[in-house]
Every structure is written in structure tokens, then in C-alpha cells.
C-alpha positions as CSV (number, residue, x, y, z in Angstrom):
1,X,33.6,-21.3,-32.8
2,X,34.7,-22.7,-29.4
3,X,31.6,-21.8,-27.7
4,X,29.3,-23.4,-30.2
5,X,31.5,-26.5,-30.6
6,X,31.9,-27.1,-26.8
7,X,28.1,-26.5,-26.3
8,X,27.0,-28.9,-29.1
9,X,29.6,-31.7,-28.6
10,X,30.8,-31.5,-25.0
11,X,29.0,-29.5,-22.3
12,X,25.6,-29.7,-23.9
13,X,25.4,-33.6,-24.2
14,X,26.8,-34.0,-20.6
15,X,24.4,-31.4,-19.0
16,X,21.3,-32.7,-20.8
17,X,22.1,-36.3,-20.0
18,X,23.0,-35.8,-16.4
19,X,20.7,-33.1,-15.3
20,X,17.8,-33.4,-17.8
21,X,17.0,-29.6,-17.6
22,X,13.4,-28.7,-18.1
23,X,12.5,-25.3,-19.6
24,X,9.3,-23.3,-19.9
25,X,9.0,-20.1,-22.1
26,X,12.0,-20.7,-24.5
27,X,10.2,-18.9,-27.1
28,X,10.6,-15.7,-25.1
29,X,14.2,-15.7,-26.2
30,X,14.5,-13.3,-29.3
31,X,16.1,-15.2,-32.4
32,X,18.2,-12.1,-33.1
33,X,19.1,-8.7,-31.6
34,X,20.3,-7.7,-28.2
35,X,18.5,-8.3,-25.0
36,X,19.4,-8.9,-21.2
37,X,18.8,-12.0,-19.6
38,X,18.3,-11.4,-15.9
39,X,18.4,-14.5,-13.6
40,X,18.2,-15.3,-9.9
41,X,21.5,-16.7,-8.9
42,X,21.7,-19.8,-6.7
43,X,24.8,-21.7,-7.8
44,X,28.1,-21.5,-9.8
45,X,26.3,-24.0,-12.2
46,X,23.9,-21.3,-13.2
47,X,26.4,-20.0,-15.8
48,X,26.5,-23.3,-17.3
49,X,22.9,-24.4,-17.4
50,X,21.6,-21.0,-19.0
51,X,24.0,-21.3,-22.1
52,X,23.1,-24.9,-22.5
53,X,19.3,-24.1,-22.7
54,X,19.4,-20.8,-24.5
55,X,19.9,-21.5,-28.4
56,X,22.0,-18.4,-28.9
57,X,25.4,-17.4,-27.4
58,X,25.0,-15.7,-24.1
59,X,27.8,-13.3,-22.9
60,X,27.8,-12.9,-19.0
61,X,29.1,-10.3,-16.7
62,X,31.2,-12.5,-14.4
63,X,33.0,-11.4,-11.3
64,X,36.6,-10.5,-12.2
65,X,37.8,-12.9,-9.4
66,X,37.7,-15.5,-12.0
67,X,40.4,-13.9,-13.9
68,X,42.7,-13.5,-10.8
69,X,43.3,-17.2,-9.8
70,X,46.8,-18.6,-9.5
71,X,48.5,-21.7,-10.8
72,X,47.1,-24.2,-13.2
73,X,43.6,-23.7,-12.1
74,X,43.8,-20.0,-12.3
75,X,45.3,-20.1,-15.9
76,X,42.4,-22.6,-16.9
77,X,39.8,-20.3,-15.4
78,X,41.0,-17.2,-17.3
79,X,41.4,-19.3,-20.5
80,X,37.8,-20.6,-20.2
81,X,36.1,-17.2,-19.4
82,X,37.9,-15.5,-22.1
83,X,37.5,-18.1,-24.9
84,X,33.8,-18.2,-24.1
85,X,33.4,-14.4,-24.4
86,X,32.6,-13.6,-20.8
87,X,33.0,-10.1,-19.5
88,X,34.9,-9.4,-16.3
89,X,32.8,-7.4,-13.8
90,X,34.5,-5.2,-11.1
91,X,32.2,-5.0,-8.1
92,X,34.2,-2.7,-6.1
93,X,32.2,0.4,-7.3
94,X,33.5,3.6,-8.7
95,X,35.2,3.9,-12.1
96,X,36.1,0.3,-12.3
97,X,32.6,-0.9,-12.0
98,X,31.5,1.7,-14.5
99,X,34.1,0.5,-17.0
100,X,32.8,-3.0,-16.6
101,X,29.2,-2.0,-17.3
102,X,30.6,0.0,-20.3
103,X,32.0,-3.3,-21.7
104,X,28.4,-4.9,-21.2
105,X,26.9,-2.0,-22.9
106,X,29.0,-2.6,-25.9
107,X,28.1,-6.1,-26.0
108,X,24.5,-5.2,-26.2
109,X,25.2,-2.5,-28.9
110,X,26.9,-5.3,-30.9
111,X,23.7,-7.4,-30.7
112,X,24.5,-9.9,-28.1
113,X,22.5,-11.6,-25.4
114,X,23.9,-10.4,-22.1
115,X,23.5,-12.6,-19.0
116,X,23.4,-10.8,-15.7
117,X,22.5,-11.6,-12.0
118,X,20.9,-8.5,-10.7
119,X,21.6,-9.7,-7.1
120,X,25.4,-9.5,-7.8
121,X,26.3,-12.6,-6.2
122,X,24.9,-16.0,-5.2
123,X,22.1,-16.0,-2.8
124,X,23.5,-17.3,0.6
125,X,20.1,-18.5,1.8
126,X,18.0,-19.5,-1.1
127,X,16.0,-16.3,-1.0
128,X,15.8,-13.7,-3.6
129,X,17.6,-10.5,-2.7
130,X,17.5,-6.9,-3.6
131,X,18.8,-6.2,-7.1
132,X,21.6,-3.8,-7.9
133,X,21.2,-1.0,-10.4
134,X,23.6,-2.3,-13.0
135,X,20.8,-4.3,-14.9
136,X,18.7,-1.1,-15.1
137,X,21.6,1.0,-16.2
138,X,22.3,-1.4,-19.1
139,X,18.8,-1.7,-20.1
140,X,18.0,1.9,-20.2
141,X,21.2,3.0,-21.8
142,X,21.1,0.2,-24.5
143,X,17.4,0.6,-24.8
144,X,16.9,-3.2,-24.9
145,X,14.4,-5.6,-23.6
146,X,14.9,-7.5,-20.2
147,X,14.0,-11.2,-20.1
148,X,13.5,-12.4,-16.6
149,X,14.6,-15.9,-15.8
150,X,14.0,-18.3,-12.9
151,X,16.4,-21.1,-12.2
152,X,14.9,-24.0,-10.3
153,X,17.0,-26.4,-8.0
154,X,20.4,-25.4,-9.0
155,X,21.4,-24.6,-5.5
156,X,20.7,-28.4,-4.8
157,X,22.9,-29.4,-7.6
158,X,25.9,-27.3,-6.4
159,X,25.5,-25.5,-3.2
160,X,27.8,-22.7,-2.3
161,X,31.3,-24.0,-1.4
162,X,30.6,-27.4,-3.0
163,X,33.1,-28.0,-6.1
164,X,31.5,-31.3,-7.3
165,X,28.0,-31.0,-8.6
166,X,25.3,-33.6,-7.6
167,X,23.4,-35.1,-10.3
168,X,19.7,-34.2,-10.1
169,X,17.2,-32.4,-12.4
170,X,17.0,-28.8,-12.8
171,X,14.6,-26.3,-14.4
172,X,14.4,-22.9,-15.9
173,X,11.4,-20.6,-16.3
174,X,11.8,-17.9,-18.9
175,X,9.4,-14.8,-18.7
176,X,8.1,-12.6,-21.3
177,X,10.4,-9.7,-22.4
178,X,10.0,-6.5,-20.4
179,X,10.3,-3.2,-22.1
180,X,11.1,-0.1,-20.3
181,X,10.8,2.7,-23.1
182,X,8.8,4.9,-20.7
183,X,12.0,5.3,-18.7
184,X,14.5,6.0,-21.6
185,X,14.4,9.7,-21.3
186,X,15.6,9.3,-17.6
187,X,18.2,6.7,-18.2
188,X,20.6,8.3,-15.6
189,X,18.0,9.0,-13.0
190,X,18.6,6.8,-9.9
191,X,15.0,6.6,-9.0
192,X,14.1,5.5,-12.5
193,X,16.9,2.9,-12.3
194,X,15.7,1.6,-9.0
195,X,12.0,1.5,-10.2
196,X,13.3,-0.7,-13.2
197,X,15.3,-2.9,-11.0
198,X,12.5,-3.5,-8.7
199,X,10.3,-4.4,-11.6
200,X,12.7,-6.9,-12.8
201,X,13.1,-8.5,-9.5
202,X,9.4,-8.7,-9.0
203,X,9.1,-10.7,-12.1
204,X,12.0,-13.0,-11.2
205,X,10.3,-13.6,-7.9
206,X,6.9,-14.3,-9.4
207,X,8.7,-16.9,-11.7
208,X,10.8,-18.5,-9.2
209,X,8.5,-18.5,-6.2
210,X,11.4,-17.4,-3.9
211,X,10.8,-15.4,-1.0
212,X,12.1,-11.8,-1.5
213,X,14.1,-9.8,1.1
214,X,15.0,-6.2,0.6
215,X,18.5,-6.5,1.4
216,X,21.6,-7.2,-0.8
217,X,22.9,-10.7,-1.0
218,X,26.4,-9.5,-0.1
219,X,25.1,-7.9,3.0
220,X,23.3,-11.2,3.9
221,X,26.5,-13.0,3.4
222,X,28.4,-10.7,5.7
223,X,25.9,-11.1,8.5
224,X,25.8,-14.9,8.1
225,X,29.7,-14.9,8.3
226,X,29.8,-12.8,11.3
227,X,27.2,-14.9,13.0
228,X,29.2,-18.0,12.3
229,X,32.3,-16.3,13.8
230,X,30.5,-15.5,17.1
231,X,29.4,-19.1,17.2
232,X,32.8,-20.4,16.9
233,X,34.0,-17.9,19.3
């Protein structure tokens, strides 16, 4: 109820008036049933624009840092992400990450749309980075289609480390659903998971027009931080 009310009367009108998002391929979103929405990730605002454009509720796997803030802002963040049905994602690996994926898997089994950013974090340089295997694990275990999405221009609206968005137009291109039934029998095979993930990233690259680099975004962030530290030294 909160999600639909906020979207219809608060967030939706503001976003549609200020940013005038354009969209292609909206009919590729199924009217019912589970599916994964796999998108590139350029900005914190991505998780606002996708729910505004997509008619159905989208549950996101969101980094669990959003639940760990302190003070008033931390309380507001926890309340907002909980009330909108988002799922905390632990990215530390091991059992904690597996439990987070299990929560996403249950959302799919319950028939929801699940939003996920296969890169795992925002791109630090505007390029499309190597996808992590979580998206494939979910798609194969739940046996649901994956819908590739390309967000256009959201990095110009809210670059990394900028709190206040800039008002300018953004876009979204939604690709055709991708089915991976030929891999279902090998759902736990890492080679199958890598093949599926790479196919998804290839489609996102085709839709977004981004340059692809075969390194994780988190690794690129670390290298950029190290370079900045050396330059300051």
C-alpha cells in the first residue's frame, strides 16, 4: 500500500515532472509472474527511476549498508527500504551472501519482480563491468526469465558522491526477456552460471552502448582510490 501510494502521488509525479524519463520496450515487462530485472548501475537514483517507470512493484536486492546507518538519516533509510519491500544484500561472500540470495529467491518464488544490478555496485567510470554470478544463480534456481535493462544518463543526474540530483532527462531501454532453460539442469555449475551472466551483460551492453571491461566494478573502484591516494601523496 505504501509503495503504490508513494509512487502514484509523491515520487512518480515528482520524477516524471522533473526528469521526464523516456522509455523503450515497456511491453517487455510481464504483467504477472516472476522475473528478474537486470540493469546497469550508474547512480543511486537508478533505484528510483526503475520503480517509477515499471508498472508493477519491483523488489530490489539492495546493499545492506543502507540498513546500517546511524542517527536520524540511518533510521529513515532503514524505514524506507523496509517499507518499500527491499531485500538487504550482504556482499561479503560466504554464508551471509548465500542467505541474501535465498531471500531474493523466495521473492521470485512468490511471483515478484526482482531488481538486481549484476555489476554489484555502481560503475565508477561509466563503463559496464563484469557481472557477478548472483543474477545467474537466481535465474537458474527460480527458473525465471531475465529482462535486461539499460539506464541512460542517470550518472549525469546523480554522479557518485553527489547527494542532490541534477535535473535533466533520463532514459530506460528494456530488452526482450531472456530464457535460460537449457541451463536449468546445471543450475549449480559455475561454468553455466558464468555463461548465463556473460550473456546477460552482453545484452545490457548492447542496449546501453557502454564500453565493456572484463573487471569487476569493485576492483575498478579500489584501483581508482589507490591511484588517487598516490597522487595526493
